[in-house]
Backbone as CSV, one residue per row, in Angstrom:
resi,resn,N_x,N_y,N_z,CA_x,CA_y,CA_z,C_x,C_y,C_z
1,MET,-24.734,14.497,-21.180,-25.088,14.115,-21.783,-24.763,12.222,-22.542
2,VAL,-25.752,12.060,-23.433,-25.678,10.778,-23.383,-25.237,10.674,-24.797
3,LEU,-24.817,9.701,-25.004,-24.421,9.561,-26.162,-25.084,8.174,-27.190
4,GLU,-25.699,8.713,-28.015,-27.300,8.750,-28.710,-27.096,7.484,-29.470
5,ARG,-27.180,6.235,-29.578,-26.966,4.671,-31.257,-27.249,6.012,-32.054
6,SER,-28.187,6.341,-32.411,-28.662,7.475,-34.275,-27.382,8.315,-33.782
7,ILE,-26.043,8.889,-32.857,-25.619,9.503,-32.940,-24.227,8.772,-33.014
8,LEU,-23.747,7.447,-33.034,-22.626,6.622,-32.702,-22.805,6.496,-33.852
9,LYS,-23.392,6.132,-34.825,-23.683,5.869,-35.982,-23.067,6.437,-37.045
10,LEU,-23.281,7.739,-37.424,-22.920,8.443,-38.178,-21.527,8.684,-38.948
11,SER,-21.274,8.260,-40.342,-19.958,9.026,-40.398,-19.993,10.334,-41.154
12,ILE,-18.654,11.005,-41.544,-19.102,11.910,-41.701,-18.644,12.620,-42.951
13,ILE,-17.897,13.497,-43.632,-17.248,13.792,-44.644,-16.007,14.620,-43.879
14,TYR,-15.147,14.714,-43.834,-14.482,15.768,-43.993,-13.535,17.102,-44.985
15,GLU,-13.759,17.472,-45.505,-12.694,18.080,-46.332,-12.114,16.497,-47.569
16,GLY,-13.530,16.372,-47.890,-13.342,14.833,-48.604,-12.556,13.509,-48.198
17,VAL,-12.686,13.930,-47.020,-12.070,12.295,-46.520,-13.794,11.844,-45.657
18,MET,-13.133,10.586,-45.441,-14.445,9.661,-44.957,-13.692,9.539,-43.777
19,MET,-14.936,10.591,-43.099,-14.555,10.385,-41.399,-15.616,8.662,-40.587
20,ILE,-14.990,8.065,-39.899,-15.595,7.564,-39.224,-15.846,7.245,-37.676
21,ASP,-16.744,6.449,-36.707,-16.761,6.286,-35.356,-16.573,5.354,-34.821
22,HIS,-16.425,4.147,-35.758,-16.967,2.638,-35.552,-15.612,2.013,-36.516
23,PHE,-15.160,0.494,-35.964,-14.372,0.216,-36.713,-14.020,-1.692,-36.071
24,ASP,-14.864,-2.796,-37.194,-14.888,-3.805,-36.383,-15.419,-4.278,-35.752
25,GLY,-17.158,-3.332,-34.624,-18.019,-3.591,-34.143,-17.611,-2.794,-33.188
26,LYS,-16.574,-1.616,-32.995,-16.120,-1.115,-31.991,-16.560,-0.263,-31.995
27,TRP,-16.896,1.811,-31.180,-17.007,2.288,-31.159,-15.931,2.861,-30.853
28,LEU,-15.495,4.921,-30.675,-14.535,5.520,-30.688,-14.634,6.083,-29.477
29,VAL,-14.684,6.425,-28.561,-14.533,7.958,-27.471,-13.501,7.798,-27.448
30,VAL,-13.810,8.742,-26.849,-13.065,10.143,-25.546,-13.671,10.166,-24.501
31,CYS,-12.544,10.044,-23.203,-12.665,10.106,-22.718,-12.933,11.751,-21.897
32,VAL,-13.874,12.427,-21.548,-13.463,13.525,-21.291,-13.934,14.186,-19.395
33,ASP,-14.137,13.626,-19.019,-13.916,13.432,-17.283,-14.103,11.622,-17.083
34,ASN,-13.244,11.407,-16.121,-12.469,10.637,-15.497,-13.391,10.689,-13.716
35,GLN,-13.777,11.822,-13.792,-14.417,11.702,-12.185,-14.582,10.659,-11.518
36,GLY,-14.344,10.313,-10.375,-14.781,9.420,-9.340,-13.969,7.955,-10.279
37,ASN,-13.401,8.041,-11.429,-13.154,6.427,-11.665,-11.504,7.131,-12.377
38,GLU,-10.963,7.617,-11.736,-9.824,8.137,-11.845,-8.169,7.101,-12.163
39,GLU,-8.800,6.261,-10.558,-7.648,4.732,-11.478,-7.935,4.013,-12.364
40,SER,-9.663,4.247,-12.866,-9.841,3.088,-13.997,-9.579,3.472,-15.582
41,LEU,-9.835,5.432,-15.713,-10.052,6.217,-16.422,-9.482,7.136,-17.050
42,GLU,-8.435,7.626,-17.871,-7.474,8.105,-18.078,-8.190,9.666,-19.152
43,ARG,-8.220,10.717,-18.600,-8.593,11.746,-19.246,-8.676,12.527,-20.946
44,TRP,-9.271,12.405,-21.167,-8.692,12.284,-22.754,-7.917,11.451,-23.503
45,LYS,-8.029,9.874,-23.492,-7.703,9.162,-24.105,-8.620,8.665,-24.767
46,ILE,-8.129,7.706,-26.058,-9.478,7.942,-27.233,-9.627,5.750,-26.524
47,TYR,-10.793,5.448,-25.702,-11.460,4.051,-26.133,-11.966,3.802,-26.307
48,GLN,-11.591,2.513,-27.090,-13.336,1.992,-28.267,-14.005,1.471,-27.001
49,SER,-16.177,1.250,-27.548,-16.494,0.473,-26.502,-17.396,0.392,-27.578
50,LEU,-18.012,-1.195,-26.809,-19.284,-1.501,-27.146,-20.675,-1.351,-27.463
51,PRO,-21.400,-2.035,-28.621,-22.332,-1.417,-28.085,-23.308,-2.103,-27.145
52,ASP,-24.589,-1.787,-26.321,-24.666,-2.361,-25.312,-26.263,-1.775,-25.571
53,GLU,-27.428,-2.379,-25.796,-28.047,-1.744,-25.607,-29.274,-0.752,-23.907
54,GLU,-28.353,-2.611,-23.877,-29.641,-2.526,-21.371,-28.602,-0.874,-20.925
55,ALA,-27.482,-0.637,-21.076,-26.293,0.241,-20.794,-26.997,1.135,-21.542
56,GLU,-27.796,1.793,-22.994,-27.928,2.875,-23.101,-28.688,3.139,-22.526
57,LYS,-29.945,2.326,-21.586,-31.540,2.628,-21.692,-30.558,3.530,-19.861
58,HIS,-29.660,2.671,-18.681,-29.335,3.300,-18.150,-28.529,4.635,-18.144
59,GLN,-28.095,4.863,-19.219,-27.249,6.206,-19.507,-26.038,5.761,-19.303
60,GLU,-25.512,4.540,-19.383,-23.929,3.621,-19.269,-23.721,3.230,-20.601
61,ILE,-22.094,3.287,-20.886,-21.258,3.093,-22.336,-20.789,1.684,-21.470
62,ARG,-20.732,0.647,-22.603,-19.052,0.312,-21.615,-17.756,0.105,-22.520
63,VAL,-16.912,0.257,-21.962,-15.533,0.958,-22.922,-15.073,-0.703,-22.184
64,ILE,-13.964,-0.775,-22.945,-12.867,-1.800,-23.051,-11.667,-1.134,-22.788
65,ASP,-10.756,-1.571,-21.772,-9.780,-1.220,-21.215,-8.799,-2.423,-21.733
66,GLU,-7.252,-1.644,-21.442,-6.053,-2.035,-22.160,-6.064,-3.497,-21.646
67,GLU,-6.390,-4.115,-20.992,-6.802,-5.491,-21.040,-7.710,-6.544,-21.589
68,GLY,-8.664,-6.064,-22.290,-9.481,-5.796,-23.525,-11.315,-6.371,-22.203
69,GLU,-10.529,-5.888,-20.936,-11.930,-6.022,-19.619,-12.933,-5.169,-21.086
70,ASP,-14.422,-5.009,-20.214,-14.643,-4.000,-20.793,-15.728,-3.641,-19.756
71,TYR,-16.221,-2.456,-19.402,-16.886,-2.038,-18.101,-17.720,-0.736,-18.027
72,LEU,-18.768,-1.475,-17.660,-19.702,0.017,-17.386,-19.304,1.527,-16.931
73,TYR,-19.341,2.439,-17.723,-18.924,3.901,-16.950,-20.069,4.876,-17.560
74,PRO,-20.644,5.808,-16.764,-21.034,7.150,-17.206,-21.049,7.554,-18.985
75,ALA,-22.479,7.573,-19.282,-22.185,7.714,-20.619,-21.325,9.109,-20.945
76,ASP,-21.944,9.593,-19.923,-21.227,12.094,-19.871,-20.154,12.185,-19.791
77,CYS,-19.689,11.023,-19.602,-17.764,10.890,-19.232,-17.186,10.736,-20.887
78,PHE,-17.952,10.238,-22.104,-17.048,10.591,-23.087,-17.521,10.737,-24.257
79,SER,-17.322,11.032,-24.789,-18.012,11.778,-26.955,-17.443,10.816,-27.331
80,PRO,-17.829,11.100,-28.522,-17.422,10.281,-30.322,-16.598,10.627,-30.410
81,VAL,-15.603,10.329,-31.190,-14.606,9.912,-31.825,-14.349,10.222,-33.283
82,PHE,-14.218,10.739,-34.432,-14.473,10.282,-35.304,-13.192,10.483,-35.956
83,LEU,-12.518,9.683,-37.291,-10.883,9.658,-37.604,-10.825,8.753,-38.807
84,ILE,-10.112,9.149,-39.797,-10.597,9.225,-41.147,-10.261,7.419,-40.986
85,ASP,-10.707,6.918,-41.841,-11.009,5.607,-41.780,-9.786,4.346,-41.256
86,THR,-9.256,4.852,-42.036,-7.211,4.174,-42.074,-6.856,4.550,-40.625
87,VAL,-7.624,5.787,-39.816,-6.779,5.671,-38.758,-7.515,4.768,-37.569
88,ALA,-8.973,5.129,-37.297,-9.102,3.752,-36.628,-8.771,2.953,-36.677
89,LYS,-8.895,2.134,-38.534,-8.518,1.027,-38.375,-6.943,0.518,-37.724
90,SER,-5.942,1.040,-37.781,-4.839,1.304,-37.596,-4.870,1.201,-36.044
91,LEU,-6.110,2.720,-34.949,-6.140,2.413,-33.606,-6.728,0.862,-33.408
92,VAL,-7.836,0.680,-33.932,-8.522,-1.176,-33.660,-7.354,-1.637,-33.682
93,THR,-6.330,-2.097,-34.571,-5.950,-3.090,-34.552,-4.050,-2.947,-33.254
94,GLN,-4.097,-1.823,-33.137,-2.956,-1.776,-32.516,-3.030,-1.919,-30.610
95,TYR,-4.895,-1.653,-30.385,-5.330,-2.127,-29.655,-5.427,-3.750,-29.387
96,SER,-5.753,-3.799,-30.149,-5.381,-5.927,-30.443,-4.553,-6.746,-29.725
97,THR,-3.102,-5.392,-30.491,-1.677,-6.169,-30.967,-2.203,-5.893,-29.535
98,HIS,-1.142,-5.373,-29.256,-0.809,-4.426,-27.375,-1.311,-6.197,-26.416
99,ARG,-3.256,-5.011,-27.083,-3.835,-6.794,-25.884,-3.891,-7.861,-25.843
100,ASN,-2.877,-8.535,-26.688,-2.769,-9.578,-27.405,-1.409,-10.462,-26.514
101,ALA,-0.602,-9.086,-26.402,1.206,-9.205,-26.163,1.219,-9.697,-24.868
102,THR,0.349,-8.405,-24.413,0.364,-8.357,-22.857,-0.805,-9.535,-22.183
103,MET,-1.570,-10.339,-22.223,-1.657,-11.211,-22.229,-1.132,-12.197,-22.037
104,SER,-1.062,-12.740,-22.872,-0.086,-13.455,-23.366,1.702,-13.571,-22.255
105,ASN,2.133,-12.081,-21.592,3.447,-12.352,-20.804,2.834,-12.594,-19.421
């Protein structure tokens, strides 16, 4: 399964609540298959990813790790995640705060 840009840009309404799959230019994805990348990816973990048109042409996705570094992985290892907008904002903010604290140590 390739993550299509058109699919990633969707926002949906679920039971009257806006659900989004991106925040602050970062997409939210869940790792559904870490085979061959067990050291780098945790299955079922939510990651942030960055848009990368060149990577998409090669069925890859650019994923941000805990240290704030981004790496390319096969796109079929991930699935988009839709969250309530306030939850998505908190998740991205938490990742950024955690990453900044880790980098300053």
